[in-house]
C-alpha positions, 0 to 999 in steps of 0.5 A: 746096596743089594739090589745089583740084579734089580737095577732099572726096574722100579716096583713102585712105578705104574706098570705102562701096560696096566690099562691095556688089561682087557675087562674080563681079566680085571673083573676075575683079577681085580687086582690087576688094576693096581699093577705096579713094576716097570722099567727105568730109563736113564736119563729120564725121571731124574735117573742119571744118564750114565752108570759111571762117572767118566774121568776126563782128567787122566790119559794113558798113550794107546797105540795100533797098526794094521798090515794088509797082508793080502787082499782078504787077510789084515794083520792088526795089533795095539797096545795101551796103558788104561786107569780102568779095566777096558773090558767094563769089569766094573758094570757087571751084572751079577749071575749073568755074562759080562757083557750084559748091554745096559738100557740106556 
């Protein structure tokens, strides 16, 4: 419920680099043999492929236009109605910017 910052990180998965730790480091720090923690990727090992469920039954009109004013200047405009917020505010990463990319 409150693990939004840690989404995508699984503390119980064996770390993929645990077998690459040099022997001298393992001699000094034997607890590294049981190193845990790794990324969970979308669509792998039973994880869902998407963050949210898409509703394909609803649609809203959208219209756009573009006009070339000169060789180097184009004016564009558009209008649309949406059922959801078009800038994905529902997928905010708490504590970071709203455009933090997802592992997908």
